C-alpha positions, 0 to 999 in steps of 0.5 A: 499500500501507498501509505506503509511506502511513503511511511517508510521513505520518511523513516529512510529519510531520518536516517539519511537526514535527508532534511529536505526528503524528511519534510515533503513526506511529513507534510504529505502524512499531516495531508494524508492524514487531513484527509483520512479525517474530513472522510472518516476511512482510511484513503485508498491509493487513489485517493492517496495519489490524489492528495499527492497530485493537489500537492504538487499541483500547488507547489508547481503553482508556487514555483511560478509566482516565485519566479514570478517574483524575481526569488528562484532559490524559492523557485528551486526549493519547491521544485526539488520538494515536487521531485520527492512527490514524484516517486509516489506517482504512478507512470504518467501515460504519453499524449498519444495515449491522452489522444488514444483516452480521448478518442475512445471515451467519444467514440464511446458517447458519442460526444459530437460538440463543446456541449457533449464535453463534462460527459466525456470529461468525465469517463477520461476522468476516472481512467487517467486520474494521477495518470494525466494532467486533468489540464493536458486531458483537458485541451484534449478534449477541446481540440477534438470536440471542435 
């Protein structure tokens, strides 16, 4: 289970005195615990991946803001934390895989215009959760439906 791997990696980071990895993993464990409390149950791996994905998005946004504010040292820290979190994510889908998934979802729903985007995204979102950037997926769906 993913939560067990995260706990083991935290112990390894402690022993190695890797402060960056340790701090990032501790924040991750806290976010997972918060989500467990919110939902009132232990998280499945798919839920943990959603938490990690959210944390990665927050760090990407922060890194972009730091770069805009000309604070590259802070952006570098955010990017280093992203690298620590990426270890727990499933292998990301290629652009070709995304386009194939979108095409299959369009065929499945019979979508013909932008009005049908919600139905297509619903199918694609469940199949690509954690494996693809939803911004890329959304752009691929829009391009296919136009």
